[in-house]
C-alpha positions as CSV (number, residue, x, y, z in Angstrom):
1,M,5.4,-7.2,17.5
2,K,4.0,-3.8,16.8
3,I,2.1,-3.8,13.6
4,I,0.3,-1.1,11.5
5,M,-2.3,-2.2,8.9
6,L,-2.4,-0.2,5.7
7,G,-4.8,-0.5,2.8
8,A,-7.7,1.2,1.1
9,P,-11.2,1.1,2.5
10,G,-12.6,-2.3,1.5
11,A,-9.2,-3.9,1.1
12,G,-9.9,-6.2,4.0
13,K,-7.3,-4.9,6.4
14,G,-9.7,-4.9,9.4
15,T,-10.4,-8.6,8.9
16,Q,-6.7,-9.4,8.6
17,A,-6.0,-7.3,11.7
18,K,-8.5,-9.4,13.7
19,M,-6.9,-12.7,12.4
20,I,-3.4,-11.5,13.4
21,A,-4.7,-10.6,16.8
22,D,-6.3,-14.0,17.3
23,K,-3.3,-16.0,16.1
24,Y,-0.6,-14.1,17.9
25,K,-2.6,-13.2,21.0
26,V,-2.1,-9.4,20.7
27,P,-4.8,-6.8,20.9
28,H,-6.5,-5.5,17.7
29,I,-6.6,-1.7,18.3
30,S,-8.9,0.5,16.3
31,T,-8.9,4.3,17.2
32,G,-12.7,4.4,16.9
33,D,-13.0,1.7,19.5
34,I,-10.6,3.5,21.8
35,F,-12.5,6.8,21.5
36,R,-15.8,5.1,22.3
37,A,-14.3,3.3,25.3
38,N,-12.8,6.4,26.7
39,I,-16.0,8.5,26.2
40,K,-18.1,5.7,27.8
41,D,-15.8,5.4,30.8
42,G,-15.7,9.2,31.1
43,T,-11.9,9.4,31.2
44,E,-10.2,12.9,31.0
45,L,-8.9,12.1,27.5
46,G,-12.3,10.8,26.4
47,M,-14.0,14.0,27.5
48,E,-11.4,16.1,25.7
49,A,-12.0,14.1,22.5
50,K,-15.8,14.3,22.9
51,K,-15.6,18.1,22.8
52,Y,-14.3,17.9,19.3
53,M,-16.5,15.1,18.2
54,D,-19.7,16.8,19.4
55,Q,-18.9,19.8,17.1
56,G,-18.3,17.4,14.2
57,L,-14.6,18.2,14.2
58,L,-11.7,15.8,13.8
59,V,-9.9,15.0,17.0
60,P,-6.4,16.7,16.8
61,D,-3.5,14.3,16.1
62,E,-1.7,15.1,19.4
63,L,-4.8,14.1,21.4
64,T,-5.4,11.0,19.2
65,V,-1.9,9.8,19.8
66,R,-2.1,10.5,23.6
67,I,-5.3,8.3,23.7
68,L,-3.5,5.7,21.6
69,L,-0.4,5.7,23.8
70,D,-2.5,5.3,26.9
71,R,-4.1,2.2,25.3
72,V,-0.8,0.6,24.1
73,G,0.6,1.2,27.6
74,A,-1.9,-1.4,29.0
75,D,-0.6,-4.8,30.2
76,D,-2.3,-6.7,27.3
77,C,0.0,-4.8,24.9
78,K,3.3,-5.9,26.4
79,N,3.8,-8.5,23.6
80,G,2.7,-6.1,20.9
81,Y,-0.5,-4.9,19.1
82,V,-2.1,-4.4,15.7
83,L,-3.1,-0.8,14.8
84,D,-6.1,-0.6,12.5
85,G,-7.2,2.8,11.1
86,F,-4.3,4.8,12.5
87,P,-2.2,6.5,11.4
88,R,-4.1,7.9,8.4
89,T,-1.8,10.7,7.5
90,I,1.9,11.6,7.5
91,P,1.6,14.1,10.4
92,Q,-0.1,11.4,12.5
93,A,2.6,8.9,11.6
94,E,5.3,11.4,12.6
95,V,3.6,12.2,15.9
96,L,3.2,8.5,16.6
97,D,6.9,7.7,15.7
98,K,8.2,10.4,18.0
99,A,6.0,9.4,20.9
100,L,7.1,5.7,20.5
101,A,10.7,6.7,20.2
102,D,10.5,8.7,23.4
103,R,9.5,5.4,25.0
104,G,12.3,3.5,23.3
105,E,9.9,1.7,21.0
106,Q,9.1,1.6,17.3
107,I,6.8,0.0,14.7
108,D,8.1,-3.4,13.6
109,F,5.9,-3.9,10.5
110,A,3.6,-1.8,8.3
111,I,1.6,-4.3,6.3
112,D,-0.1,-2.9,3.1
113,V,-3.0,-5.1,1.9
114,D,-2.9,-4.1,-1.7
115,V,-6.0,-4.3,-3.8
116,P,-6.6,-2.3,-7.1
117,D,-9.3,0.3,-7.0
118,E,-11.5,-1.4,-9.5
119,N,-11.5,-4.6,-7.4
120,I,-12.6,-2.6,-4.3
121,V,-15.4,-0.9,-6.2
122,R,-16.7,-4.2,-7.4
123,R,-16.2,-5.9,-4.0
124,M,-18.0,-3.2,-2.1
125,S,-20.8,-2.5,-4.5
126,G,-21.7,-6.2,-4.5
127,R,-22.5,-6.0,-0.7
128,R,-26.2,-6.2,0.3
129,A,-27.6,-5.7,3.7
130,C,-31.0,-6.5,5.4
131,P,-32.4,-3.3,7.0
132,A,-34.6,-5.4,9.2
133,C,-32.3,-8.1,10.8
134,G,-28.9,-6.8,9.8
135,A,-27.8,-9.9,7.8
136,T,-25.2,-9.2,5.1
137,Y,-24.6,-10.8,1.7
138,H,-22.6,-10.3,-1.4
139,T,-24.0,-10.7,-4.9
140,E,-20.9,-12.8,-6.0
141,H,-19.5,-14.4,-2.9
142,I,-22.4,-14.9,-0.4
143,P,-25.6,-14.5,-2.5
144,P,-29.0,-14.9,-0.9
145,K,-31.0,-17.9,-2.0
146,T,-33.5,-15.6,-3.7
147,E,-32.0,-12.6,-5.4
148,G,-32.5,-9.4,-3.4
149,I,-34.4,-11.1,-0.5
150,C,-33.0,-11.9,3.0
151,D,-32.7,-15.6,3.7
152,R,-33.3,-15.0,7.4
153,C,-36.4,-12.8,7.5
154,G,-37.6,-12.4,3.9
155,K,-37.2,-8.6,3.8
156,E,-35.8,-6.8,0.7
157,L,-32.0,-6.3,0.7
158,V,-30.5,-2.9,0.2
159,L,-27.2,-1.4,-1.1
160,R,-25.9,0.8,1.7
161,E,-25.0,4.4,0.8
162,D,-21.4,3.7,1.9
163,D,-21.2,0.8,-0.6
164,K,-22.5,2.6,-3.7
165,P,-19.8,2.8,-6.5
166,E,-19.8,6.7,-6.5
167,T,-19.3,6.8,-2.6
168,V,-16.6,4.1,-2.7
169,S,-14.8,6.0,-5.5
170,K,-14.8,9.2,-3.4
171,R,-13.5,7.3,-0.4
172,L,-10.7,5.9,-2.5
173,K,-9.8,9.3,-3.8
174,V,-9.4,10.6,-0.2
175,Y,-7.4,7.5,0.7
176,H,-4.9,8.0,-2.2
177,E,-4.5,11.7,-1.3
178,Q,-4.1,11.3,2.4
179,T,-3.1,7.8,3.3
180,Q,-1.2,6.4,0.3
181,P,1.9,8.6,1.2
182,L,2.2,6.5,4.4
183,I,3.3,3.6,2.1
184,D,6.4,5.7,1.1
185,F,6.9,6.8,4.7
186,Y,7.1,3.3,6.1
187,S,9.0,2.0,3.0
188,A,11.7,4.6,3.7
189,K,11.9,3.3,7.3
190,G,12.4,-0.3,6.0
191,V,9.3,-1.7,7.8
192,L,6.8,-1.8,4.9
193,R,5.6,-5.2,3.7
194,T,3.1,-5.6,0.9
195,V,0.7,-8.5,0.4
196,D,-1.7,-9.2,-2.5
197,G,-5.1,-8.5,-1.1
198,T,-6.9,-9.9,-4.2
199,Q,-6.2,-13.5,-3.0
200,P,-8.8,-15.4,-0.9
201,M,-8.8,-14.2,2.7
202,E,-7.0,-17.2,4.1
203,K,-4.2,-16.9,1.4
204,V,-3.8,-13.2,2.3
205,F,-3.4,-14.2,6.0
206,D,-0.9,-16.9,5.1
207,S,1.2,-14.3,3.3
208,I,1.1,-12.0,6.4
209,A,2.0,-14.9,8.7
210,E,5.1,-15.7,6.5
211,I,6.2,-12.1,6.9
212,L,5.7,-12.0,10.7
213,E,7.4,-15.3,11.2
214,A,10.3,-14.8,8.8
């Protein structure tokens, strides 16, 4: 069961990826985590990636896919995996497809967690964080007992730069330009499945489980 998670930033695909990994006992693989692990372990691939990252450059697609294939070749991936955050663009998807095909493998499902932009802006701009102890809240869903104050340590909560409406809107614009075309790419391959990401988290997961177990 080889799964790719698609969805805009803030759609909740990372949460769903973790839930899939837990239920079906397959690894949840994020490219960021793989890069960090390879750099920490001082692997040849990690050191190659670090050269780019240290210069503030994007790691080339070919190298990213090599690092990814190294990871999915591990024993814990023999029953499948969930990819979160990769591929982000059509060239990345094409390189990944070819590399998997060379190994006689392919992606089984590309699951798109679909949430309208306005919901995402509202969802993310409602987040609040405590700069002191790291506790997180949401003005609608998990409000603190006292508005704007952390329940745990009493410090004033902040709206992170990443969660400001203007920042979220910029990230969504980049997503629609670069990543949205992947929906058409995987649809053409017959592996795309779309779930309504505006539902409660558990309902979204139930919809995904129905797809995977059909």
